[in-house]
C-alpha positions as CSV (number, residue, x, y, z in Angstrom):
1,M,33.8,-58.1,-7.6
2,I,31.1,-56.5,-9.7
3,L,31.2,-56.7,-13.5
4,G,34.9,-57.9,-13.3
5,I,35.9,-54.8,-11.4
6,T,37.2,-55.0,-7.8
7,Y,35.7,-53.1,-5.0
8,T,38.9,-51.1,-4.7
9,E,38.6,-50.0,-8.3
10,W,35.0,-49.1,-7.8
11,V,36.0,-46.8,-4.9
12,G,38.7,-45.2,-7.2
13,Y,36.2,-44.7,-10.0
14,L,33.7,-43.2,-7.7
15,A,36.3,-40.9,-6.1
16,S,37.3,-39.7,-9.6
17,A,33.7,-39.1,-10.6
18,M,33.2,-36.9,-7.5
19,L,36.2,-34.9,-8.3
20,I,35.1,-34.4,-12.0
21,I,31.6,-33.4,-10.9
22,S,33.0,-31.0,-8.3
23,F,34.8,-29.0,-10.9
24,M,31.6,-28.5,-12.9
25,M,30.0,-26.6,-10.0
26,K,29.6,-22.9,-10.2
27,N,28.9,-22.4,-6.5
28,L,32.2,-22.6,-4.6
29,N,30.7,-24.1,-1.5
30,K,29.1,-26.9,-3.5
31,L,32.4,-27.4,-5.3
32,R,34.3,-27.8,-2.0
33,F,31.6,-30.1,-0.5
34,I,31.6,-32.5,-3.5
35,N,35.3,-32.3,-3.8
36,S,35.6,-33.2,-0.1
37,I,33.5,-36.4,-0.7
38,G,35.9,-37.2,-3.5
39,A,38.9,-36.6,-1.3
40,I,37.4,-38.9,1.4
41,L,36.9,-41.6,-1.1
42,F,40.4,-41.2,-2.4
43,V,41.8,-41.6,1.2
44,I,39.7,-44.8,1.6
45,Y,41.0,-45.9,-1.9
46,G,44.6,-45.2,-0.7
47,F,44.1,-47.5,2.3
48,M,42.5,-50.2,0.1
49,L,45.6,-50.2,-2.1
50,D,47.6,-51.5,0.9
51,I,48.5,-48.0,2.1
52,S,49.4,-45.7,-0.8
53,W,50.7,-42.8,1.2
54,P,50.9,-40.3,-1.8
55,I,47.2,-40.7,-2.4
56,I,46.3,-40.6,1.3
57,I,48.5,-37.6,2.2
58,T,47.5,-35.5,-0.8
59,N,43.8,-36.1,-0.4
60,A,43.9,-35.6,3.4
61,F,45.4,-32.2,2.8
62,I,42.8,-31.4,0.1
63,L,40.0,-32.4,2.6
64,C,41.5,-30.3,5.4
65,A,41.8,-27.3,3.0
66,N,38.1,-27.7,1.9
67,M,37.0,-28.0,5.6
68,Y,38.9,-24.9,6.5
69,Y,37.3,-22.8,3.8
70,L,33.8,-24.3,4.3
71,F,33.6,-24.0,8.1
72,I,36.4,-21.9,9.6
73,K,37.1,-19.2,7.1
74,K,33.3,-18.8,6.6
75,Q,32.9,-17.4,10.1
């Protein structure tokens, strides 16, 4: 616990910050990359919350969509 905030909450705050930052990007590839980091952190956060499937499933899908557009669709 740091500053009265649990590690789980810190992961959630960091994930939220990454998502917010990603939507400020003008470059679509940067947006998808930063958004993917946020999605990964949200998946971790979902597991830290004793398996919150709605958070895990939604962000796993977002991560897959970002990876598709960053690596497969690009070719």
